[in-house]
DRENLUMNU-37389 format. One line per 10 residues: number of its first residue (from 1); their letters; for each residue x, y, z of N, C-alpha, C. Coordinates in nm, 3 decimals, always signed. Each point is the difference from the previous one (the first is absolute). Layout:
BEGIN
NUM	a	X,Y,Z,X,Y,Z,X,Y,Z | ...
! end
This chain:
BEGIN
1	xxxxxxxxxx	+10.097,+0.196,+0.100,+0.086,+0.079,+0.016,+0.136,-0.096,+0.047 | +0.146,+0.037,-0.052,+0.161,-0.048,+0.116,+0.013,+0.067,-0.003 | +0.094,-0.031,+0.112,+0.090,+0.031,+0.054,+0.120,-0.039,+0.042 | +0.158,+0.088,-0.012,+0.131,-0.082,+0.010,+0.060,+0.059,+0.083 | +0.079,-0.093,+0.128,+0.050,+0.078,+0.048,+0.192,-0.080,-0.013 | +0.080,+0.111,+0.036,+0.075,-0.102,-0.106,+0.181,+0.113,+0.065 | +0.041,-0.077,+0.083,+0.175,+0.018,+0.061,+0.088,-0.026,-0.156 | +0.007,+0.144,-0.078,+0.077,-0.037,-0.169,+0.121,-0.021,+0.033 | +0.104,+0.106,+0.086,+0.120,-0.051,+0.071,+0.081,+0.133,-0.104 | -0.078,+0.054,-0.099,+0.113,+0.088,-0.064,-0.082,+0.067,-0.138
11	xxxxxxxxxx	-0.045,+0.103,+0.021,-0.096,+0.030,-0.100,+0.097,+0.078,-0.109 | +0.112,+0.004,+0.003,+0.114,+0.000,-0.099,+0.061,-0.028,-0.097 | -0.018,-0.177,+0.032,-0.025,-0.126,-0.075,-0.051,+0.097,-0.140 | +0.098,-0.059,-0.112,-0.046,+0.031,-0.160,-0.128,-0.093,-0.027 | -0.028,-0.114,+0.101,-0.115,-0.115,-0.098,-0.116,+0.067,+0.130 | +0.008,+0.092,+0.068,-0.127,+0.033,+0.127,-0.091,+0.069,-0.141 | +0.035,+0.086,-0.104,-0.190,+0.024,-0.062,-0.020,-0.126,-0.026 | +0.069,-0.090,-0.129,-0.075,-0.116,-0.032,-0.079,-0.063,+0.087 | +0.021,-0.051,+0.120,+0.008,-0.109,+0.113,-0.136,+0.055,+0.034 | +0.010,+0.169,+0.051,-0.149,+0.066,+0.073,-0.089,-0.002,-0.135
21	xxxxxxxxxx	+0.020,+0.034,-0.097,-0.096,+0.025,-0.149,-0.066,-0.145,-0.014 | +0.091,-0.087,+0.049,-0.065,-0.154,-0.063,-0.085,-0.021,+0.107 | +0.036,-0.015,+0.130,-0.091,-0.001,+0.101,-0.151,+0.066,-0.005 | +0.005,+0.130,-0.028,-0.107,+0.061,-0.015,-0.076,-0.068,-0.094 | +0.046,-0.054,-0.114,-0.061,-0.042,-0.117,-0.104,-0.114,+0.066 | +0.086,-0.091,+0.034,+0.017,-0.161,+0.014,-0.121,-0.028,+0.121 | -0.018,+0.107,+0.093,-0.100,-0.002,+0.138,-0.077,+0.057,+0.007 | -0.021,+0.116,-0.119,-0.106,+0.077,+0.020,+0.028,+0.137,+0.137 | +0.080,+0.070,+0.036,+0.046,+0.028,+0.132,-0.064,+0.119,-0.004 | -0.053,+0.036,+0.078,-0.049,+0.142,+0.002,+0.085,+0.093,+0.083
31	xxxxxxxxxx	+0.075,-0.093,+0.172,+0.087,+0.101,+0.075,+0.142,-0.069,-0.006 | +0.098,+0.059,+0.001,+0.126,-0.043,+0.010,+0.022,+0.011,+0.115 | +0.088,-0.060,+0.120,+0.083,+0.032,+0.064,+0.108,-0.033,+0.023 | +0.179,+0.047,-0.018,+0.077,+0.041,-0.010,+0.082,-0.010,+0.089 | +0.111,-0.088,+0.083,+0.043,-0.004,+0.104,+0.148,+0.073,+0.002 | +0.056,-0.005,+0.084,+0.227,+0.062,-0.024,-0.021,-0.028,-0.163 | -0.067,+0.077,-0.038,+0.053,+0.095,-0.141,+0.134,+0.061,+0.021 | +0.050,+0.057,+0.101,+0.134,+0.077,-0.015,+0.036,+0.134,-0.084 | -0.160,+0.047,+0.000,-0.053,+0.107,-0.150,-0.056,+0.080,+0.087 | -0.019,+0.156,-0.002,-0.075,+0.050,+0.064,-0.046,+0.136,-0.087
41	xxxxxxxxxx	-0.058,+0.115,+0.069,-0.028,+0.110,-0.098,+0.003,+0.014,-0.132 | +0.080,+0.094,-0.060,-0.019,+0.035,-0.135,+0.018,-0.130,-0.100 | +0.105,-0.084,+0.089,+0.094,-0.126,-0.112,-0.126,-0.103,-0.034 | -0.041,-0.012,+0.124,-0.155,-0.066,+0.048,-0.095,+0.050,-0.136 | -0.018,+0.082,-0.018,-0.079,+0.032,-0.068,-0.010,-0.024,-0.131 | +0.138,+0.081,-0.028,+0.077,-0.046,-0.140,-0.020,-0.147,-0.060 | -0.016,-0.097,+0.093,+0.022,-0.114,-0.032,-0.165,-0.098,+0.020 | -0.083,+0.004,+0.086,-0.129,+0.054,-0.030,-0.057,-0.001,-0.105 | -0.001,+0.151,-0.050,-0.021,+0.018,-0.173,-0.016,-0.097,-0.115 | +0.077,-0.079,+0.069,+0.003,-0.073,-0.120,-0.063,-0.213,+0.008
51	xxxxxxxxxx	-0.064,+0.040,+0.106,-0.059,-0.101,+0.074,-0.141,+0.035,-0.050 | -0.095,-0.129,+0.002,-0.115,+0.019,-0.064,-0.118,+0.036,+0.087 | +0.037,+0.065,+0.106,-0.144,+0.024,+0.163,+0.070,+0.149,-0.060 | -0.121,+0.094,+0.023,+0.025,+0.120,+0.025,-0.003,+0.066,+0.055 | -0.075,+0.000,+0.163,+0.025,+0.062,+0.134,+0.122,-0.062,+0.071 | +0.062,+0.095,+0.060,+0.163,-0.013,+0.056,+0.003,+0.051,+0.153 | +0.037,-0.077,+0.158,+0.052,+0.079,+0.066,+0.106,-0.085,+0.044 | +0.094,+0.122,+0.061,+0.151,-0.086,+0.013,+0.012,+0.070,+0.174 | +0.054,-0.083,+0.049,+0.096,-0.011,+0.146,+0.141,+0.046,-0.015 | +0.065,+0.040,+0.108,+0.136,-0.021,-0.023,+0.066,-0.085,-0.005
61	xxxxxxxxxx	+0.116,-0.084,-0.039,+0.077,-0.054,+0.025,+0.108,+0.045,+0.094 | -0.019,-0.124,+0.071,+0.121,-0.016,+0.128,+0.147,-0.004,-0.001 | +0.101,+0.061,-0.051,+0.107,+0.013,-0.054,+0.007,-0.125,-0.155 | +0.040,-0.117,-0.015,+0.038,-0.086,-0.109,-0.143,-0.100,-0.012 | -0.088,-0.002,+0.127,-0.099,-0.055,+0.040,-0.113,+0.085,-0.014 | -0.103,-0.059,+0.006,-0.167,+0.034,+0.039,-0.031,+0.053,-0.162 | -0.109,+0.116,+0.040,-0.045,+0.065,-0.150,-0.138,-0.123,-0.003 | -0.124,+0.047,+0.032,-0.112,-0.017,-0.029,-0.087,+0.071,-0.086 | -0.048,-0.103,-0.105,-0.046,+0.072,-0.126,-0.221,-0.069,-0.008 | -0.032,+0.076,-0.001,-0.210,-0.035,-0.053,+0.013,+0.067,-0.086
71	xxxxxxxxxx	-0.018,-0.076,-0.104,-0.066,+0.052,-0.162,-0.103,-0.118,-0.011 | -0.127,+0.080,-0.098,-0.126,-0.088,-0.014,-0.054,+0.080,-0.121 | -0.101,-0.060,-0.039,-0.056,-0.006,-0.147,-0.112,+0.176,+0.026 | +0.049,+0.079,-0.053,-0.140,+0.125,+0.036,-0.142,-0.041,-0.017 | -0.011,-0.076,-0.127,-0.125,-0.029,-0.075,-0.124,-0.066,+0.091 | +0.100,-0.116,+0.123,-0.055,-0.024,+0.047,-0.013,+0.001,+0.164 | +0.087,+0.080,-0.002,-0.003,+0.043,+0.228,+0.044,+0.137,-0.028 | -0.064,+0.037,+0.135,+0.055,+0.113,+0.054,+0.076,+0.012,+0.092 | +0.151,+0.002,-0.018,+0.056,+0.048,+0.148,+0.041,+0.113,+0.072 | +0.023,+0.018,+0.111,-0.015,+0.160,+0.081,+0.108,-0.045,+0.084
81	xxxxxxxxxx	+0.134,+0.056,+0.056,+0.130,+0.015,+0.030,-0.091,+0.043,+0.184 | +0.035,-0.074,+0.067,-0.030,+0.064,+0.148,+0.109,+0.026,+0.119 | +0.087,-0.101,-0.013,+0.162,+0.050,+0.088,+0.103,-0.117,-0.060 | +0.117,+0.049,-0.023,+0.101,-0.083,-0.070,+0.147,+0.042,+0.101 | +0.068,-0.167,+0.053,+0.101,+0.050,+0.057,+0.095,-0.059,-0.069 | +0.136,-0.036,+0.034,+0.090,-0.097,-0.103,-0.007,-0.166,+0.006 | -0.116,-0.041,+0.124,-0.046,-0.125,-0.020,-0.140,-0.007,+0.014 | -0.084,+0.099,-0.043,-0.079,-0.033,-0.019,-0.114,+0.092,-0.091 | -0.085,+0.002,-0.038,-0.104,+0.064,-0.131,-0.151,-0.020,+0.102 | -0.061,+0.069,-0.019,-0.127,-0.019,+0.044,-0.126,+0.067,-0.109
91	xxxxxxxxxx	-0.090,-0.089,-0.070,-0.043,+0.038,-0.099,-0.166,-0.008,+0.029 | -0.109,+0.040,-0.050,-0.144,+0.016,-0.036,-0.008,-0.102,-0.152 | -0.057,-0.075,-0.018,-0.043,-0.056,-0.168,-0.105,+0.010,+0.002 | -0.046,+0.048,-0.093,-0.184,+0.041,-0.033,+0.006,-0.028,-0.122 | -0.123,-0.101,-0.054,-0.034,-0.067,-0.077,-0.168,+0.036,-0.024 | +0.007,-0.043,-0.116,-0.225,+0.008,-0.015,-0.039,-0.107,+0.106 | +0.047,-0.143,-0.006,-0.062,-0.110,-0.025,+0.027,-0.032,+0.176 | +0.080,+0.035,+0.101,+0.033,+0.008,+0.118,-0.023,+0.105,+0.100 | -0.064,-0.006,+0.108,+0.021,+0.175,+0.104,+0.204,-0.003,-0.017 | +0.071,+0.096,+0.063,+0.123,+0.039,+0.024,+0.038,-0.111,+0.120
101	xxxxxxxxxx	+0.115,-0.043,-0.061,+0.090,-0.040,+0.090,+0.145,+0.110,+0.042 | +0.024,-0.053,+0.102,+0.202,+0.042,+0.039,+0.065,-0.123,-0.056 | +0.098,+0.068,-0.039,+0.132,-0.108,-0.101,+0.092,+0.051,+0.109 | +0.108,-0.047,+0.088,+0.111,+0.028,+0.046,+0.105,-0.088,-0.043 | +0.133,+0.031,-0.074,+0.087,-0.044,-0.090,+0.075,+0.012,+0.149 | +0.107,-0.123,-0.036,+0.107,+0.022,+0.134,+0.136,-0.075,-0.054 | +0.116,+0.048,+0.053,+0.100,-0.037,-0.019,+0.099,+0.048,+0.120 | +0.002,-0.123,+0.083,+0.073,+0.033,+0.135,+0.088,-0.029,-0.028 | +0.090,+0.109,+0.062,+0.162,-0.001,+0.040,+0.043,-0.138,+0.048 | +0.089,-0.006,-0.056,+0.122,-0.110,+0.060,+0.027,+0.046,+0.206
111	xxxxxxxxxx	+0.009,+0.098,-0.012,+0.017,+0.042,+0.139,-0.152,-0.037,+0.137 | +0.091,-0.061,+0.082,-0.153,-0.062,+0.082,-0.070,+0.153,+0.027 | +0.078,+0.104,+0.108,-0.021,+0.106,+0.039,-0.099,+0.086,-0.148 | -0.008,-0.038,-0.067,-0.061,+0.116,-0.129,-0.124,-0.076,+0.014 | +0.034,-0.148,-0.039,-0.128,-0.070,-0.033,-0.111,+0.028,+0.096 | +0.041,+0.014,+0.164,-0.035,-0.026,+0.140,-0.107,+0.168,-0.018 | +0.087,+0.095,-0.040,-0.104,+0.133,-0.062,-0.072,-0.024,-0.079 | +0.018,-0.106,-0.124,-0.126,-0.003,-0.091,-0.112,-0.076,+0.055 | -0.014,-0.077,+0.008,-0.025,-0.153,+0.124,-0.146,+0.158,+0.093 | +0.095,+0.120,+0.025,-0.115,+0.040,+0.163,-0.074,+0.151,-0.164
121	xxxxxxxxxx	+0.093,+0.037,-0.069,-0.115,+0.071,-0.103,-0.071,-0.103,-0.060 | -0.041,-0.114,-0.049,-0.108,-0.045,-0.047,-0.104,-0.038,+0.105 | +0.069,-0.014,+0.151,-0.137,-0.028,+0.081,-0.061,+0.195,+0.042 | +0.128,+0.084,-0.015,-0.112,+0.130,+0.028,-0.084,-0.005,-0.138 | +0.023,-0.051,-0.088,-0.073,-0.002,-0.156,-0.137,-0.054,+0.042 | +0.027,-0.126,+0.089,-0.129,-0.070,-0.016,-0.110,+0.066,+0.108 | +0.084,+0.069,+0.079,-0.137,+0.050,+0.133,-0.063,+0.147,-0.104 | +0.032,+0.036,-0.101,-0.070,+0.112,-0.032,-0.075,-0.041,-0.151 | -0.058,-0.121,+0.000,-0.098,-0.035,-0.147,-0.020,-0.119,+0.060 | -0.117,-0.021,-0.117,-0.074,-0.158,+0.022,-0.031,+0.018,-0.104
131	xxxxxxxxxx	+0.076,-0.003,-0.107,+0.000,-0.018,-0.158,+0.045,-0.172,-0.025 | -0.072,-0.054,-0.137,+0.032,-0.123,-0.022,+0.189,+0.074,-0.013 | +0.156,-0.076,+0.050,+0.111,+0.008,-0.044,+0.045,-0.144,-0.023 | +0.081,+0.007,-0.109,+0.104,-0.066,-0.040,+0.153,+0.085,+0.027 | +0.074,-0.110,+0.053,+0.139,+0.022,+0.085,+0.079,-0.160,-0.114 | +0.111,+0.094,-0.109,+0.067,-0.073,-0.087,+0.157,+0.028,-0.003 | +0.084,-0.023,-0.044,+0.158,-0.018,-0.004,+0.084,-0.094,+0.094 | +0.094,+0.076,-0.023,+0.148,-0.133,+0.036,-0.029,+0.090,+0.180 | -0.012,-0.095,+0.101,+0.005,+0.032,+0.131,+0.152,-0.002,+0.111 | +0.093,-0.117,-0.128,+0.132,-0.021,+0.054,-0.063,-0.040,+0.178
141	xxxxxxxxxx	-0.057,-0.119,+0.032,-0.044,-0.056,+0.046,-0.071,-0.107,+0.059 | -0.017,-0.091,+0.057,-0.075,-0.106,-0.037,-0.055,-0.021,+0.126 | -0.115,-0.073,-0.002,-0.126,-0.005,+0.094,+0.064,-0.135,+0.095 | +0.051,-0.080,-0.090,-0.019,-0.153,+0.094,+0.096,-0.058,-0.030 | +0.059,-0.104,+0.085,+0.131,-0.106,-0.062,+0.000,-0.059,-0.145 | -0.138,-0.034,-0.025,-0.024,-0.049,-0.090,+0.013,+0.052,-0.132 | +0.030,+0.138,-0.011,-0.014,+0.085,-0.131,+0.094,+0.026,-0.014 | +0.195,-0.043,+0.122,+0.088,+0.064,-0.032,+0.076,-0.166,-0.102 | +0.068,-0.002,-0.129,+0.048,-0.128,-0.023,+0.133,+0.003,-0.045 | +0.099,-0.059,+0.139,+0.127,-0.038,+0.022,+0.020,+0.151,+0.071
151	xxxxxxxxxx	+0.139,+0.025,-0.014,+0.065,+0.153,+0.025,+0.028,+0.024,+0.189 | +0.024,+0.063,+0.045,-0.038,+0.007,+0.143,-0.142,+0.005,+0.045 | +0.002,-0.065,+0.142,-0.125,+0.022,+0.032,-0.102,+0.141,+0.031 | -0.097,-0.002,-0.013,-0.082,+0.120,+0.046,+0.001,+0.004,+0.109 | +0.021,+0.187,+0.026,-0.031,+0.053,+0.119,-0.166,+0.010,+0.082 | +0.030,-0.047,+0.069,-0.153,-0.036,+0.035,-0.061,+0.087,+0.035 | +0.074,+0.122,+0.080,-0.083,+0.134,+0.079,+0.003,+0.108,-0.138 | +0.061,-0.010,-0.151,-0.037,+0.079,-0.083,-0.120,-0.051,-0.059 | +0.003,-0.133,-0.020,-0.112,-0.058,-0.056,-0.116,+0.021,+0.045 | -0.041,-0.029,+0.168,-0.098,+0.038,+0.095,-0.070,+0.133,-0.018
161	xxxxxxxxxx	+0.099,+0.069,-0.032,-0.057,+0.186,-0.045,-0.050,-0.008,-0.101 | +0.057,-0.036,-0.091,-0.037,-0.018,-0.144,-0.160,-0.041,-0.007 | +0.000,-0.129,+0.060,-0.107,-0.049,+0.017,-0.116,+0.108,+0.107 | -0.006,+0.007,+0.106,-0.069,+0.105,+0.104,-0.032,+0.175,-0.091 | +0.115,+0.040,-0.110,-0.068,+0.104,-0.121,-0.099,-0.030,-0.044 | -0.001,-0.111,-0.068,-0.100,-0.071,-0.075,-0.105,+0.008,-0.008 | -0.015,-0.114,+0.168,-0.126,-0.010,+0.079,-0.089,+0.163,+0.035 | +0.097,+0.091,+0.000,-0.051,+0.137,+0.079,-0.026,+0.052,-0.127 | +0.026,-0.025,-0.077,-0.082,+0.050,-0.169,-0.106,-0.065,-0.042 | -0.021,-0.157,+0.076,-0.078,-0.080,-0.023,-0.008,-0.014,-0.193
171	xxxxxxxxxx	+0.143,-0.096,+0.015,-0.004,-0.035,-0.113,+0.017,-0.149,+0.002 | -0.058,-0.037,-0.129,-0.006,-0.128,-0.044,+0.138,-0.067,-0.121 | +0.092,-0.120,+0.038,+0.062,+0.044,-0.126,-0.048,-0.087,-0.106 | -0.004,+0.040,-0.117,-0.015,-0.121,-0.098,+0.072,-0.036,-0.109 | +0.052,+0.046,+0.006,+0.182,-0.025,-0.077,+0.110,+0.027,+0.036 | +0.106,-0.091,-0.040,+0.160,+0.021,+0.015,+0.055,-0.019,-0.101 | +0.171,+0.009,-0.010,+0.071,-0.055,-0.069,+0.078,-0.108,-0.020 | +0.106,-0.094,-0.058,+0.079,-0.087,+0.070,+0.077,+0.050,+0.047 | +0.068,+0.135,-0.025,+0.090,+0.059,+0.017,+0.033,+0.027,+0.212 | +0.004,-0.069,+0.057,-0.013,+0.006,+0.142,-0.099,+0.016,+0.037
181	xxxxxxxxxx	-0.127,+0.054,-0.048,-0.165,+0.020,+0.001,+0.056,+0.113,+0.034 | +0.044,+0.089,-0.031,+0.018,+0.177,+0.051,-0.061,+0.074,-0.087 | -0.022,-0.027,-0.107,-0.131,+0.099,-0.109,-0.139,-0.086,+0.008 | -0.049,+0.104,+0.029,-0.155,-0.047,+0.039,-0.095,+0.103,-0.042 | -0.134,-0.104,+0.049,-0.115,+0.126,-0.021,-0.116,-0.061,+0.130 | -0.003,+0.087,+0.075,-0.110,+0.049,+0.090,-0.091,+0.065,-0.019 | -0.160,-0.024,+0.013,-0.163,+0.060,-0.023,-0.047,-0.003,+0.168 | -0.089,+0.106,-0.024,-0.065,-0.031,+0.148,-0.131,-0.060,-0.065 | -0.106,-0.003,+0.095,-0.112,-0.067,-0.040,-0.137,+0.079,-0.050 | +0.045,+0.145,+0.021,-0.110,+0.080,-0.098,+0.042,-0.001,-0.187
191	xxxxxxxxxx	+0.150,-0.049,+0.045,+0.081,+0.007,-0.191,-0.107,-0.178,-0.050 | +0.112,-0.070,+0.107,-0.086,-0.152,-0.080,-0.154,+0.015,+0.003 | -0.087,+0.036,+0.083,-0.123,+0.005,-0.056,-0.014,+0.069,-0.164 | +0.046,+0.106,+0.008,-0.046,+0.025,-0.118,+0.084,-0.066,-0.163 | +0.079,-0.042,+0.057,+0.076,-0.073,-0.120,-0.038,-0.175,+0.059 | -0.089,-0.054,+0.052,-0.017,-0.188,-0.002,+0.078,-0.102,-0.053 | +0.063,+0.076,-0.142,+0.021,-0.139,-0.079,+0.159,+0.039,-0.044 | +0.044,+0.155,+0.096,+0.172,+0.016,+0.002,+0.089,-0.110,+0.018 | +0.140,-0.035,-0.044,+0.031,-0.128,-0.045,+0.144,+0.075,-0.006 | +0.130,-0.051,+0.038,+0.135,+0.012,-0.024,+0.050,-0.103,-0.073
201	xxxxxxxxxx	+0.055,+0.067,-0.090,+0.086,-0.092,-0.043,+0.155,+0.050,-0.045 | +0.124,-0.110,-0.016,+0.141,+0.023,+0.035,+0.052,-0.057,-0.160 | +0.048,+0.129,-0.082,+0.036,-0.053,-0.120,+0.122,-0.002,+0.002 | +0.049,-0.016,-0.125,+0.166,-0.087,+0.008,+0.093,+0.131,+0.007 | +0.097,-0.056,+0.014,+0.132,+0.102,+0.076,+0.045,+0.041,-0.149 | +0.015,+0.157,-0.034,+0.050,+0.038,-0.101,+0.057,+0.163,+0.024 | +0.108,-0.022,-0.066,+0.087,+0.148,-0.004,+0.010,+0.071,+0.182 | -0.020,-0.108,+0.084,+0.000,+0.029,+0.166,+0.027,-0.144,+0.104 | +0.068,+0.009,+0.115,-0.023,-0.135,+0.057,-0.126,-0.024,+0.123 | -0.111,+0.096,-0.072,-0.114,+0.036,+0.066,-0.075,-0.087,-0.113
211	xxxxxxxxxx	-0.097,-0.060,+0.083,-0.141,-0.047,-0.064,-0.110,+0.092,-0.035 | -0.010,+0.032,-0.088,-0.113,+0.148,-0.042,-0.128,-0.093,+0.101 | -0.090,+0.108,+0.038,-0.113,-0.104,+0.090,-0.142,+0.086,-0.132 | -0.126,-0.049,-0.004,-0.029,+0.057,-0.077,-0.146,-0.023,+0.082 | -0.059,+0.134,+0.038,-0.168,-0.057,+0.057,-0.096,+0.052,-0.085 | -0.098,-0.151,-0.026,-0.063,+0.056,-0.054,-0.171,+0.053,+0.079 | -0.053,+0.074,-0.015,-0.121,+0.067,+0.028,-0.109,-0.095,-0.039 | -0.062,-0.065,-0.106,-0.043,-0.074,-0.055,+0.014,-0.139,-0.016 | -0.046,-0.123,+0.047,+0.055,-0.122,-0.069,-0.024,-0.015,-0.114 | +0.102,+0.054,-0.100,-0.007,-0.036,-0.163,+0.011,-0.152,-0.048
221	xxxxxxxxxx	-0.152,-0.066,-0.030,+0.026,-0.147,-0.032,+0.113,-0.028,-0.147 | -0.047,+0.127,-0.125,+0.064,+0.017,-0.087,+0.172,+0.023,-0.002 | +0.057,+0.014,+0.102,+0.117,+0.074,+0.016,+0.124,-0.187,-0.028 | +0.060,+0.052,-0.075,+0.097,-0.098,-0.045,+0.152,+0.017,+0.020 | +0.060,-0.086,+0.025,+0.139,+0.033,+0.065,+0.084,+0.040,-0.168 | +0.097,+0.100,-0.028,+0.052,-0.002,-0.099,+0.026,-0.080,-0.025 | +0.064,-0.072,-0.119,+0.093,-0.097,-0.092,+0.140,+0.001,+0.065 | +0.040,-0.120,+0.018,+0.196,-0.011,+0.038,+0.062,+0.042,-0.142 | +0.128,+0.063,+0.064,+0.022,+0.044,-0.156,+0.081,-0.147,-0.065 | -0.026,-0.016,-0.112,+0.074,-0.068,-0.074,+0.054,+0.042,-0.132
231	xxxxxxxxxx	+0.116,-0.076,-0.016,+0.117,+0.115,-0.094,-0.042,-0.104,-0.130 | -0.015,+0.106,-0.097,-0.045,-0.029,-0.132,+0.128,-0.007,-0.102 | +0.048,-0.154,-0.080,+0.110,-0.033,-0.095,+0.030,+0.147,-0.085 | -0.147,-0.036,-0.050,+0.007,+0.145,-0.125,+0.053,+0.106,+0.052 | -0.016,+0.015,+0.077,+0.099,+0.190,+0.080,+0.095,-0.023,-0.066 | +0.079,-0.105,-0.006,+0.152,-0.007,-0.020,+0.050,+0.008,-0.135 | -0.107,+0.030,-0.147,+0.015,+0.032,-0.059,-0.023,+0.136,-0.098 | -0.025,+0.114,+0.099,-0.072,+0.115,+0.013,+0.138,+0.072,+0.035 | +0.014,+0.055,-0.131,+0.129,+0.134,+0.003,+0.013,+0.056,+0.178 | -0.091,+0.058,+0.058,-0.016,+0.098,+0.081,-0.006,-0.082,+0.168
241	xxxxxxxxxx	-0.023,-0.123,-0.018,+0.030,-0.115,+0.148,+0.117,+0.024,+0.063 | +0.089,+0.005,-0.056,+0.138,-0.012,+0.041,+0.029,+0.159,+0.122 | -0.081,+0.111,-0.059,+0.022,+0.100,+0.073,-0.104,+0.006,+0.121 | -0.085,-0.056,+0.012,-0.093,-0.035,+0.089,+0.109,-0.106,+0.119 | +0.068,-0.119,-0.038,+0.111,-0.030,+0.075,+0.076,+0.029,+0.066 | +0.040,+0.117,-0.069,+0.173,+0.081,+0.070,-0.078,+0.135,+0.044 | -0.130,-0.006,+0.034,-0.011,+0.123,+0.084,-0.086,-0.081,+0.136 | -0.041,-0.122,+0.009,-0.040,-0.049,+0.106,+0.095,-0.065,+0.112 | +0.156,-0.032,-0.109,+0.104,-0.025,+0.081,+0.119,+0.077,-0.028 | -0.050,+0.119,+0.042,+0.109,+0.152,-0.017,+0.021,+0.033,+0.167
251	xxxxxxxxxx	+0.099,-0.090,+0.035,+0.056,+0.053,+0.195,-0.171,-0.014,+0.095 | -0.037,-0.129,-0.033,-0.133,-0.018,+0.100,+0.116,-0.052,+0.163 | -0.083,+0.008,+0.070,+0.023,+0.030,+0.157,+0.037,-0.193,+0.038 | -0.110,-0.060,-0.075,-0.031,-0.170,+0.043,-0.019,-0.042,-0.125 | +0.017,-0.131,+0.008,-0.069,-0.103,-0.117,-0.149,-0.010,+0.018 | -0.063,+0.047,+0.106,-0.175,+0.017,+0.022,-0.020,+0.151,-0.057 | +0.079,+0.111,+0.000,-0.038,+0.062,-0.053,+0.018,+0.058,-0.187 | +0.087,-0.057,-0.022,+0.029,-0.057,-0.123,-0.118,-0.046,-0.087 | -0.027,-0.080,+0.071,-0.125,-0.101,-0.054,-0.151,+0.034,-0.002 | +0.023,+0.091,+0.117,-0.115,+0.105,-0.004,+0.002,+0.063,-0.114
261	xxxxxxxxxx	+0.116,+0.125,+0.001,+0.003,+0.050,-0.111,-0.007,+0.009,-0.153 | +0.033,-0.158,+0.055,-0.005,-0.093,-0.166,-0.151,+0.014,-0.052 | -0.087,-0.052,+0.109,-0.134,-0.074,-0.014,-0.078,+0.123,-0.068 | +0.008,+0.128,+0.071,-0.022,+0.110,+0.034,-0.024,+0.048,-0.176 | +0.137,+0.044,-0.052,+0.078,+0.060,-0.083,-0.083,-0.134,-0.162 | +0.029,-0.103,+0.024,-0.067,-0.135,-0.082,-0.110,+0.035,-0.038 | -0.135,+0.011,+0.100,-0.126,+0.025,+0.017,-0.005,+0.095,-0.087 | +0.037,+0.151,+0.013,-0.040,+0.125,-0.022,+0.047,+0.045,-0.153 | +0.100,-0.101,-0.012,+0.053,+0.000,-0.151,-0.104,-0.103,-0.076 | -0.047,-0.154,+0.035,-0.082,-0.050,-0.068,-0.123,+0.069,-0.040
271	xx	-0.075,+0.114,+0.088,-0.107,+0.030,+0.002,-0.014,+0.102,-0.093 | +0.147,+0.058,-0.017,+0.008,+0.151,-0.114,+0.074,-0.124,-0.130
! end
C-alpha cells in the first residue's frame, strides 16, 4: 500500500487530472493527500470525480490558499472522518491487514499565530488517543537551520515551538521534501511498529514547485521508477501531433510548466 502527500499548489490547472491519474497508476497509490489545492466544497467534489480514486474528504480553503483533500481507493481501505478545520483533517484508516490508525493531514497557515493554534490542536489530539498515528502535509515551518536552503534565517523560537509540538505528539520524522523541508511526514512508534518496513521516497517535481512525497508502507523490492521521458522523432510525422504541442504551449506561466505540460500530454497521446 502506498500513500502520496503533495502540495499541488492549484487543482484548477488543466494538467491536474492527467498528472494525478498518472501518479496513481505509476505508484499504485491507495491514499492521496493534496495540500493547497485552493479549491473546496462542491467545486472540489466535481474535480475529484475525474480522478481514479473513489473516496474523498475536503476541508475549506482559506481564501486563495489552503484546501486540504484526502482521497482513497474504496476497495483497499476504509476511511472515516473524525474532525477537520481549514488547517487539518483527521481520519481513521482501516484495512484488512493491519489495525486501524489515525491519519492527520496538515496545511499549516503562513501566519504564525494560526500555526500556533494548530500545534495546540495536535497536542490536544495526542492527549486523547494511543493509536498508531501519521501526521503529514505542509507544515510551513522548519525544525532546524539545516532544513532551510537560502533566504532569510529561521526563527529559532518558532522552530522550537514546532519541535515541542512534535515531541508532545511523540512523533518520529521519516521524511521531508527538498523545498526547505516544510513538507514532511511524521509517525509515532506504534505506527512504525505496525509498518516496520515503511520508507519515504521523494518524487520529481511536476505541476507544482513542491516535490510529491511517497510513503511506501512496505519495502517493495520490485518497484521500478518510471522511465524518463524521451522524445520520439517519428511523432513528427503523425498528423495529430502538432495539436499536442499547441495545447502544451498554450499560455503556460513558465518554461518549466510548458515542458511539464508537454511531457504529460505527449505521454498520454502516445499511449492512446
